[in-house]
FIMI-416152 format. One line per 2 residues: number of its first residue (from 1); their letters; for each residue x, y, z of C-alpha. Coordinates in nm, 2 decimals, always signed. Layout:
<rs>
NUM = a = X:Y:Z | ... .
</rs>
This chain:
<rs>
1 = mk = +1.41:+3.21:+0.96 | +1.22:+3.54:+1.02 .
3 = ki = +0.95:+3.43:+0.78 | +0.90:+3.10:+0.97 .
5 = in = +0.88:+3.28:+1.30 | +0.62:+3.52:+1.16 .
7 = rl = +0.41:+3.22:+1.06 | +0.41:+3.08:+1.41 .
9 = ta = +0.07:+3.24:+1.48 | -0.17:+3.11:+1.75 .
11 = kn = -0.39:+2.96:+1.48 | -0.10:+2.77:+1.31 .
13 = il = +0.03:+2.65:+1.65 | -0.32:+2.53:+1.74 .
15 = ml = -0.35:+2.34:+1.41 | +0.00:+2.19:+1.46 .
17 = vi = -0.08:+2.06:+1.81 | -0.42:+1.92:+1.69 .
19 = sf = -0.24:+1.74:+1.40 | +0.00:+1.57:+1.63 .
21 = vc = -0.27:+1.48:+1.88 | -0.51:+1.34:+1.62 .
23 = mf = -0.24:+1.15:+1.43 | -0.14:+1.00:+1.77 .
25 = fl = -0.46:+0.79:+1.75 | -0.51:+0.77:+1.38 .
27 = tt = -0.19:+0.60:+1.26 | -0.05:+0.28:+1.41 .
29 = as = +0.29:+0.43:+1.35 | +0.25:+0.65:+1.65 .
31 = pf = +0.39:+0.58:+2.00 | +0.03:+0.50:+2.12 .
33 = ye = +0.06:+0.17:+1.94 | +0.31:-0.09:+2.05 .
35 = fn = +0.29:-0.27:+1.72 | +0.21:-0.15:+1.37 .
37 = rs = -0.03:-0.39:+1.21 | +0.01:-0.26:+0.86 .
39 = vd = +0.18:-0.52:+0.64 | +0.27:-0.26:+0.39 .
41 = an = +0.43:-0.03:+0.65 | +0.63:-0.32:+0.79 .
43 = tm = +0.75:-0.42:+0.44 | +0.87:-0.07:+0.36 .
45 = yt = +1.04:-0.05:+0.70 | +1.22:-0.38:+0.65 .
47 = vg = +1.35:-0.27:+0.31 | +1.44:+0.07:+0.46 .
49 = kg = +1.64:-0.09:+0.75 | +1.82:-0.30:+0.49 .
51 = ll = +1.98:+0.02:+0.36 | +2.16:+0.07:+0.70 .
53 = hg = +2.31:-0.28:+0.65 | +2.43:-0.21:+0.29 .
55 = ll = +2.13:-0.39:+0.13 | +1.98:-0.20:-0.16 .
57 = py = +1.61:-0.21:-0.25 | +1.54:-0.42:-0.56 .
59 = kd = +1.90:-0.55:-0.59 | +1.93:-0.71:-0.24 .
61 = lf = +1.57:-0.68:-0.11 | +1.28:-0.71:-0.35 .
63 = dn = +0.97:-0.49:-0.33 | +0.77:-0.30:-0.59 .
65 = rg = +0.73:+0.04:-0.43 | +0.93:+0.35:-0.52 .
67 = pl = +1.29:+0.40:-0.39 | +1.21:+0.72:-0.20 .
69 = iy = +0.97:+0.56:+0.03 | +1.24:+0.32:+0.15 .
71 = li = +1.48:+0.62:+0.21 | +1.21:+0.78:+0.43 .
73 = hs = +1.18:+0.45:+0.63 | +1.55:+0.42:+0.65 .
75 = an = +1.57:+0.76:+0.81 | +1.31:+0.63:+1.06 .
77 = ai = +1.53:+0.34:+1.14 | +1.81:+0.58:+1.23 .
79 = fs = +1.59:+0.75:+1.49 | +1.42:+0.44:+1.62 .
81 = yn = +1.51:+0.09:+1.50 | +1.21:-0.09:+1.65 .
83 = sf = +0.93:+0.16:+1.60 | +0.78:+0.41:+1.35 .
85 = tf = +0.82:+0.73:+1.56 | +0.98:+0.93:+1.28 .
87 = iy = +0.70:+0.82:+1.04 | +0.45:+0.94:+1.29 .
89 = vi = +0.62:+1.28:+1.30 | +0.61:+1.30:+0.92 .
91 = es = +0.24:+1.20:+0.91 | +0.16:+1.46:+1.17 .
93 = ll = +0.33:+1.74:+0.97 | +0.15:+1.63:+0.66 .
95 = lf = -0.18:+1.65:+0.84 | -0.09:+2.00:+0.96 .
97 = ld = -0.03:+2.11:+0.60 | -0.35:+1.94:+0.50 .
99 = ia = -0.57:+2.14:+0.74 | -0.36:+2.45:+0.70 .
101 = yi = -0.42:+2.46:+0.32 | -0.78:+2.37:+0.36 .
103 = nr = -0.82:+2.65:+0.60 | -0.65:+2.89:+0.35 .
105 = il = -0.87:+2.78:+0.06 | -1.19:+2.80:+0.26 .
107 = sm = -1.10:+3.13:+0.43 | -1.12:+3.29:+0.08 .
109 = kl = -1.50:+3.26:+0.09 | -1.59:+3.17:+0.45 .
111 = sa = -1.56:+3.33:+0.79 | -1.24:+3.25:+0.99 .
113 = rt = -1.43:+3.04:+1.25 | -1.63:+2.84:+0.99 .
115 = am = -1.32:+2.78:+0.78 | -1.14:+2.64:+1.09 .
117 = fc = -1.44:+2.42:+1.18 | -1.45:+2.28:+0.83 .
119 = sf = -1.08:+2.22:+0.84 | -1.12:+2.02:+1.16 .
121 = lf = -1.41:+1.82:+1.02 | -1.19:+1.72:+0.73 .
123 = ip = -0.99:+1.49:+0.96 | -1.26:+1.24:+1.07 .
125 = la = -1.41:+1.25:+0.72 | -1.08:+1.18:+0.54 .
127 = ft = -0.90:+0.95:+0.78 | -1.16:+0.67:+0.82 .
129 = sr = -1.04:+0.32:+0.88 | -1.21:+0.22:+0.56 .
131 = if = -0.97:+0.42:+0.35 | -0.68:+0.52:+0.58 .
133 = yy = -0.63:+0.17:+0.70 | -0.35:+0.17:+0.96 .
135 = gd = -0.17:+0.47:+0.82 | +0.18:+0.52:+0.67 .
137 = lp = +0.03:+0.54:+0.32 | +0.22:+0.68:+0.02 .
139 = ee = -0.11:+0.85:-0.06 | -0.07:+1.08:+0.24 .
141 = ya = +0.21:+1.27:+0.05 | -0.02:+1.29:-0.25 .
143 = mt = -0.30:+1.43:-0.04 | -0.09:+1.72:+0.09 .
145 = fv = +0.06:+1.80:-0.25 | -0.28:+1.80:-0.42 .
147 = li = -0.41:+2.04:-0.17 | -0.12:+2.27:-0.23 .
149 = ll = -0.18:+2.23:-0.61 | -0.54:+2.33:-0.56 .
151 = ys = -0.45:+2.63:-0.36 | -0.20:+2.75:-0.62 .
153 = ci = -0.46:+2.70:-0.90 | -0.73:+2.89:-0.70 .
155 = ky = -0.51:+3.18:-0.58 | -0.32:+3.25:-0.91 .
157 = nw = -0.42:+3.25:-1.27 | -0.21:+2.99:-1.45 .
159 = fd = -0.04:+3.26:-1.66 | +0.05:+3.47:-1.35 .
161 = mp = +0.16:+3.19:-1.11 | +0.49:+3.27:-0.95 .
163 = rr = +0.79:+3.06:-1.08 | +0.85:+2.91:-0.74 .
165 = yy = +0.52:+2.72:-0.77 | +0.63:+2.55:-1.09 .
167 = iv = +0.95:+2.45:-0.92 | +0.77:+2.32:-0.62 .
169 = ng = +0.52:+2.13:-0.83 | +0.81:+1.98:-1.02 .
171 = cf = +0.95:+1.86:-0.69 | +0.61:+1.72:-0.59 .
173 = va = +0.59:+1.52:-0.92 | +0.94:+1.38:-0.86 .
175 = il = +0.87:+1.29:-0.49 | +0.55:+1.11:-0.58 .
177 = fw = +0.70:+0.96:-0.90 | +0.97:+0.79:-0.69 .
179 = ik = +0.73:+0.69:-0.41 | +0.44:+0.56:-0.62 .
181 = ys = +0.42:+0.68:-0.98 | +0.05:+0.63:-1.02 .
183 = lv = +0.00:+0.93:-0.78 | +0.12:+1.19:-1.03 .
185 = ip = -0.21:+1.20:-1.22 | -0.32:+1.56:-1.11 .
187 = wv = +0.01:+1.70:-1.22 | +0.00:+1.53:-1.56 .
189 = if = -0.34:+1.70:-1.61 | -0.20:+2.03:-1.48 .
191 = fi = +0.11:+2.05:-1.69 | -0.06:+1.92:-2.01 .
193 = yv = -0.34:+2.18:-1.97 | -0.09:+2.47:-1.90 .
195 = gl = +0.13:+2.36:-2.18 | -0.16:+2.35:-2.43 .
197 = ac = -0.29:+2.69:-2.30 | +0.05:+2.84:-2.36 .
199 = lf = +0.06:+2.71:-2.72 | -0.29:+2.82:-2.80 .
201 = tk = -0.23:+3.17:-2.66 | +0.12:+3.19:-2.82 .
203 = rf = +0.30:+3.23:-2.48 | +0.60:+3.04:-2.60 .
205 = kk = +0.85:+3.22:-2.37 | +0.62:+3.14:-2.08 .
207 = lf = +0.60:+2.78:-2.18 | +0.98:+2.75:-2.19 .
209 = vi = +1.01:+2.90:-1.84 | +0.75:+2.67:-1.70 .
211 = il = +0.92:+2.36:-1.85 | +1.26:+2.48:-1.72 .
213 = da = +1.12:+2.55:-1.37 | +0.94:+2.22:-1.36 .
215 = li = +1.25:+2.03:-1.47 | +1.46:+2.21:-1.21 .
217 = gf = +1.22:+2.08:-0.94 | +1.19:+1.73:-1.09 .
219 = ls = +1.56:+1.68:-1.14 | +1.66:+1.81:-0.79 .
221 = vt = +1.49:+1.50:-0.65 | +1.55:+1.26:-0.93 .
223 = lp = +1.92:+1.30:-1.00 | +2.04:+1.20:-0.65 .
225 = ii = +1.83:+0.88:-0.67 | +1.96:+0.79:-1.02 .
227 = il = +2.32:+0.86:-0.91 | +2.28:+0.65:-0.60 .
229 = yw = +2.16:+0.35:-0.79 | +2.40:+0.40:-1.07 .
231 = at = +2.70:+0.42:-0.84 | +2.60:+0.10:-0.66 .
233 = ga = +2.53:-0.10:-0.97 | +2.16:-0.13:-0.89 .
235 = lk = +2.02:+0.10:-1.16 | +1.91:-0.20:-1.38 .
237 = fl = +1.73:-0.36:-1.08 | +1.55:-0.03:-1.01 .
239 = fn = +1.41:+0.00:-1.36 | +1.33:-0.37:-1.39 .
241 = dy = +1.15:-0.40:-1.05 | +0.99:-0.06:-1.00 .
243 = fy = +0.88:+0.00:-1.36 | +0.88:-0.32:-1.57 .
245 = ln = +0.75:-0.56:-1.31 | +0.49:-0.32:-1.19 .
247 = lt = +0.36:-0.26:-1.54 | +0.36:-0.62:-1.65 .
249 = hy = +0.32:-0.84:-1.33 | +0.15:-0.63:-1.07 .
251 = hv = -0.23:-0.66:-1.12 | -0.40:-0.46:-0.85 .
253 = qn = -0.71:-0.51:-1.05 | -0.71:-0.71:-1.36 .
255 = as = -1.00:-0.51:-1.50 | -1.12:-0.33:-1.80 .
257 = fa = -1.23:+0.04:-1.80 | -1.59:-0.09:-1.82 .
259 = yt = -1.54:-0.28:-1.49 | -1.40:+0.04:-1.33 .
261 = lf = -1.71:+0.23:-1.44 | -1.93:-0.05:-1.31 .
263 = km = -1.76:-0.04:-0.97 | -1.81:+0.34:-0.96 .
265 = ey = -2.17:+0.30:-1.05 | -2.26:+0.00:-0.84 .
267 = pt = -2.03:+0.00:-0.54 | -2.09:-0.24:-0.24 .
269 = fg = -1.85:-0.07:+0.01 | -1.79:-0.41:+0.16 .
271 = fs = -2.16:-0.45:+0.26 | -2.39:-0.73:+0.15 .
273 = hh = -2.70:-0.59:+0.32 | -2.91:-0.28:+0.27 .
275 = lv = -2.75:-0.22:-0.07 | -3.05:-0.02:-0.19 .
277 = ii = -3.01:+0.23:+0.10 | -2.63:+0.24:+0.07 .
279 = rt = -2.63:+0.30:-0.30 | -2.91:+0.56:-0.28 .
281 = vy = -2.69:+0.75:-0.03 | -2.39:+0.70:-0.26 .
283 = yl = -2.58:+0.85:-0.56 | -2.70:+1.13:-0.35 .
285 = mi = -2.35:+1.21:-0.24 | -2.23:+1.21:-0.60 .
287 = ai = -2.51:+1.46:-0.69 | -2.42:+1.68:-0.40 .
289 = fi = -2.05:+1.66:-0.49 | -2.11:+1.78:-0.85 .
291 = cs = -2.34:+2.06:-0.72 | -2.07:+2.16:-0.47 .
293 = vv = -1.81:+2.18:-0.74 | -2.04:+2.38:-0.96 .
295 = ry = -2.13:+2.61:-0.67 | -1.77:+2.67:-0.58 .
297 = mr = -1.68:+2.76:-0.94 | -1.95:+3.01:-0.94 .
299 = ea = -1.85:+3.16:-0.61 | -1.47:+3.16:-0.65 .
301 = km = -1.30:+3.46:-0.81 | -1.08:+3.28:-1.06 .
303 = hd = -1.01:+3.31:-1.43 | -1.24:+3.10:-1.64 .
305 = sn = -0.94:+2.89:-1.77 | -0.84:+2.81:-1.41 .
307 = ki = -1.19:+2.69:-1.33 | -1.17:+2.45:-1.63 .
309 = ll = -0.83:+2.33:-1.51 | -0.97:+2.27:-1.16 .
311 = vl = -1.27:+2.08:-1.29 | -1.04:+1.86:-1.51 .
313 = iv = -0.81:+1.78:-1.22 | -1.09:+1.69:-0.99 .
315 = fi = -1.29:+1.46:-1.21 | -1.02:+1.30:-1.42 .
317 = di = -0.81:+1.23:-1.11 | -1.11:+1.05:-0.95 .
319 = ia = -1.18:+0.84:-1.25 | -0.82:+0.76:-1.32 .
321 = ty = -0.75:+0.66:-0.96 | -1.04:+0.42:-0.97 .
323 = ev = -0.89:+0.28:-1.29 | -0.54:+0.22:-1.15 .
325 = gg = -0.65:+0.05:-0.84 | -0.93:+0.23:-0.65 .
327 = as = -1.20:-0.01:-0.77 | -1.02:-0.30:-0.59 .
329 = fs = -0.84:-0.13:-0.29 | -1.01:+0.16:-0.12 .
331 = yy = -0.68:+0.31:+0.01 | -0.59:+0.42:-0.34 .
333 = lf = -0.88:+0.67:-0.31 | -0.71:+0.84:-0.02 .
335 = ac = -0.52:+1.05:-0.27 | -0.85:+1.18:-0.40 .
337 = ep = -0.98:+1.29:-0.06 | -0.86:+1.65:-0.09 .
339 = fi = -1.17:+1.70:-0.30 | -1.38:+1.66:+0.02 .
341 = if = -1.31:+2.03:+0.04 | -1.60:+2.10:-0.20 .
343 = yl = -1.84:+1.93:+0.04 | -1.69:+2.13:+0.33 .
345 = fe = -1.74:+2.45:+0.13 | -2.11:+2.38:+0.08 .
347 = lg = -2.14:+2.30:+0.45 | -1.95:+2.62:+0.54 .
349 = ll = -2.19:+2.84:+0.35 | -2.48:+2.69:+0.55 .
351 = vd = -2.29:+2.75:+0.88 | -2.21:+3.11:+0.79 .
353 = ky = -2.57:+3.17:+0.69 | -2.74:+3.03:+1.00 .
355 = ly = -2.47:+3.02:+1.28 | -2.24:+3.32:+1.19 .
357 = nk = -2.30:+3.50:+1.52 | -2.29:+3.19:+1.74 .
359 = ky = -1.92:+3.16:+1.78 | -1.93:+2.93:+2.09 .
361 = li = -2.16:+2.69:+1.91 | -1.92:+2.68:+1.61 .
363 = wa = -1.63:+2.61:+1.85 | -1.83:+2.34:+2.02 .
365 = ls = -1.90:+2.18:+1.68 | -1.53:+2.20:+1.61 .
367 = vi = -1.45:+2.00:+1.92 | -1.72:+1.74:+1.83 .
369 = al = -1.57:+1.72:+1.48 | -1.23:+1.64:+1.62 .
371 = lg = -1.37:+1.37:+1.85 | -1.53:+1.22:+1.55 .
373 = if = -1.19:+1.05:+1.47 | -1.29:+0.79:+1.73 .
375 = vt = -1.61:+0.71:+1.54 | -1.48:+0.70:+1.18 .
377 = nr = -1.14:+0.55:+1.27 | -1.11:+0.25:+1.50 .
379 = ny = -0.74:+0.19:+1.49 | -0.72:+0.28:+1.86 .
381 = rt = -0.89:-0.06:+1.93 | -0.57:-0.24:+1.81 .
383 = sl = -0.36:-0.07:+2.07 | -0.25:-0.27:+2.37 .
385 = hy = -0.40:+0.01:+2.58 | -0.73:-0.11:+2.46 .
387 = sk = -0.69:-0.48:+2.38 | -0.51:-0.76:+2.56 .
389 = ps = -0.15:-0.84:+2.47 | -0.25:-1.21:+2.42 .
391 = qs = -0.47:-1.09:+2.13 | -0.17:-0.97:+1.93 .
393 = yq = +0.03:-1.22:+1.74 | +0.31:-0.97:+1.70 .
395 = ye = +0.34:-0.94:+2.08 | +0.33:-1.32:+2.14 .
397 = ys = +0.55:-1.42:+1.85 | +0.82:-1.15:+1.90 .
399 = ki = +0.83:-1.24:+2.27 | +0.91:-1.61:+2.17 .
401 = in = +1.17:-1.52:+1.91 | +1.35:-1.26:+2.12 .
403 = ks = +1.42:-1.53:+2.39 | +1.63:-1.72:+2.13 .
405 = kd = +1.99:-1.65:+2.05 | +1.92:-1.75:+1.69 .
407 = ks = +1.65:-1.51:+1.56 | +1.68:-1.61:+1.20 .
409 = ll = +1.33:-1.57:+1.05 | +1.15:-1.65:+0.73 .
411 = ny = +0.83:-1.47:+0.65 | +0.69:-1.74:+0.42 .
413 = rf = +0.44:-1.68:+0.13 | +0.28:-1.36:+0.27 .
415 = ld = +0.34:-0.99:+0.31 | +0.56:-0.87:+0.60 .
417 = vg = +0.37:-0.94:+0.92 | +0.60:-0.72:+1.13 .
419 = ly = +0.82:-0.97:+1.31 | +1.14:-0.84:+1.14 .
421 = ty = +1.05:-0.50:+1.30 | +0.97:-0.62:+1.65 .
423 = tg = +1.25:-0.87:+1.69 | +1.51:-0.61:+1.59 .
425 = th = +1.63:-0.82:+1.30 | +1.66:-0.74:+0.93 .
427 = ad = +1.59:-0.95:+0.62 | +1.90:-1.10:+0.46 .
429 = nr = +1.74:-1.27:+0.15 | +1.62:-1.09:-0.16 .
431 = ff = +1.27:-1.23:-0.16 | +1.21:-1.19:+0.21 .
433 = ir = +0.83:-1.19:+0.16 | +0.58:-1.30:-0.09 .
435 = nn = +0.49:-0.97:-0.27 | +0.16:-0.91:-0.44 .
437 = it = +0.33:-0.94:-0.78 | +0.27:-1.25:-0.98 .
439 = yk = +0.63:-1.35:-1.03 | +0.75:-1.71:-1.04 .
441 = pm = +1.11:-1.65:-0.94 | +0.99:-1.51:-0.61 .
443 = yd = +0.78:-1.82:-0.53 | +1.06:-2.05:-0.62 .
445 = aq = +1.32:-1.85:-0.42 | +1.10:-1.85:-0.11 .
447 = rd = +1.06:-2.23:-0.13 | +1.43:-2.27:-0.17 .
449 = yl = +1.48:-2.06:+0.15 | +1.24:-2.28:+0.34 .
451 = hs = +1.39:-2.61:+0.22 | +1.74:-2.48:+0.30 .
453 = lk = +1.66:-2.52:+0.68 | +1.86:-2.20:+0.73 .
455 = yk = +1.59:-2.03:+0.94 | +1.51:-2.13:+1.29 .
457 = fv = +1.17:-1.96:+1.28 | +0.91:-1.96:+1.00 .
459 = vt = +0.59:-1.76:+1.01 | +0.31:-1.84:+0.77 .
461 = ky = -0.04:-1.71:+0.71 | -0.34:-1.88:+0.55 .
463 = rk = -0.72:-1.85:+0.53 | -1.01:-2.03:+0.38 .
465 = gw = -0.95:-2.08:+0.01 | -0.58:-1.98:+0.04 .
467 = rl = -0.35:-2.23:+0.20 | +0.01:-2.35:+0.17 .
469 = wk = +0.10:-2.60:-0.10 | +0.09:-2.96:+0.03 .
471 = vd = +0.46:-3.00:-0.04 | +0.53:-2.70:+0.20 .
473 = tr = +0.29:-2.84:+0.46 | +0.46:-3.18:+0.46 .
475 = fl = +0.80:-3.02:+0.48 | +0.70:-2.80:+0.77 .
477 = kk = +0.55:-3.09:+0.95 | +0.87:-3.30:+0.91 .
479 = hy = +1.13:-3.04:+0.99 | +0.95:-2.78:+1.21 .
481 = tr = +0.73:-2.77:+1.51 | +0.43:-2.54:+1.52 .
483 = lr = +0.46:-2.33:+1.84 | +0.16:-2.10:+1.81 .
485 = hm = -0.16:-2.06:+1.61 | -0.33:-1.72:+1.62 .
487 = rf = -0.60:-1.53:+1.44 | -0.49:-1.26:+1.19 .
489 = ny = -0.71:-0.97:+1.06 | -0.61:-0.68:+0.84 .
491 = qd = -0.81:-0.41:+0.68 | -0.95:-0.51:+0.34 .
493 = hs = -0.80:-0.87:+0.39 | -1.00:-1.17:+0.49 .
495 = eg = -0.95:-1.30:+0.84 | -0.72:-1.60:+0.86 .
497 = wi = -0.46:-1.77:+1.08 | -0.10:-1.70:+1.13 .
499 = dl = +0.13:-1.97:+1.26 | +0.48:-1.97:+1.41 .
501 = yv = +0.71:-2.26:+1.35 | +1.05:-2.35:+1.51 .
503 = rk = +1.31:-2.57:+1.35 | +1.33:-2.92:+1.52 .
</rs>
């Protein structure tokens, strides 16, 4: 307790307050937003709420994310059943750790004011709408943990690192493994490198201690999850849905490694015009990034083996993240954004060189950097404080459903659009949404739900080139009345229409 009190310095309190204020506008999980537009966040929340009603992920409610992310959202439902306030608090604390560890790393070579300025600049650079989407990303946990991993690799030589760091990193691996296992890439590199280094230098006792400590950390998170699913008879569903189906049926990008390299070499960034200018800037940024990493390795006081480890973590993680999904969905790359720190280091050297004695100017730049969140992230425009309620299908449709005594709802052939959340209901069928997995039993089950006429309300989404099957259209026309027809838009998804039907 005394150690925590000692760390409540004015600087840490300032960073904590700034984190909560910035995240208030950045994530649509915050109280600033009446509705969370993220289909992924709403899906995780619906499954998490199910736990409070005795419905287990995978066994009773189907989704393909890790079990720990549902436990986190279940905790949110305890605090606030119709909002994401607890998630907002978690995201704010993660952001605080992000800028705190960036500040620690940069303070090793830069002045205190410049390190703080660069830490604040990280926020608008990393939390852009293009990559952060609407927030509540599993990658947010990875970002914080990667920064702590980088800090430990920079501060300590791998052979002198305190044992607690191996235990903590074991915990990090377990947390990410049970949230989204593709996020553990940096730790795979870290532990393989350290293990081989121990073997080559004949530090066999050290290797045994590292393995033991890492296992202690990993099992402290893993065992409770395994015991929970074993005791409830859902262990088979956990391994089948989270591992087997993800590996065999979930094709984020059905692409070869050659395609991944092509996307890295010739990105479009969603633009169809001015590609020559955009790609020129892109290649220039790659060159600057490589130079920044090299410059940092020269300036940093680290053992040569740690420098090699750091370089491997940075570049292999970026390439591997592109391969597992980043070439198709930009939010996968959010987990790689801790490496922006090398750009910030290069910028910090220039600030210290030319503005070192101009403290008021540096503080002014810090304020401007923080205001930059309204330039790079436009989520605030989705708030009802900015837009009209009539522009939000969640507002209009939940208002209609909440007037009915029978709120039974089927979210048909699309991801969770948030109506389970804002009508205060919970899903009661296993395939309560159409997941992004190509899985025939899910499609068949959803159609069975529709044709059962069990649900008073049905919500569907379609766009040009992606419509309901004719058999479903005919069925809806015969047995349901379309109440509303509104436009739908989501980051990285095509605009389309979302319809609300009521049973005749």
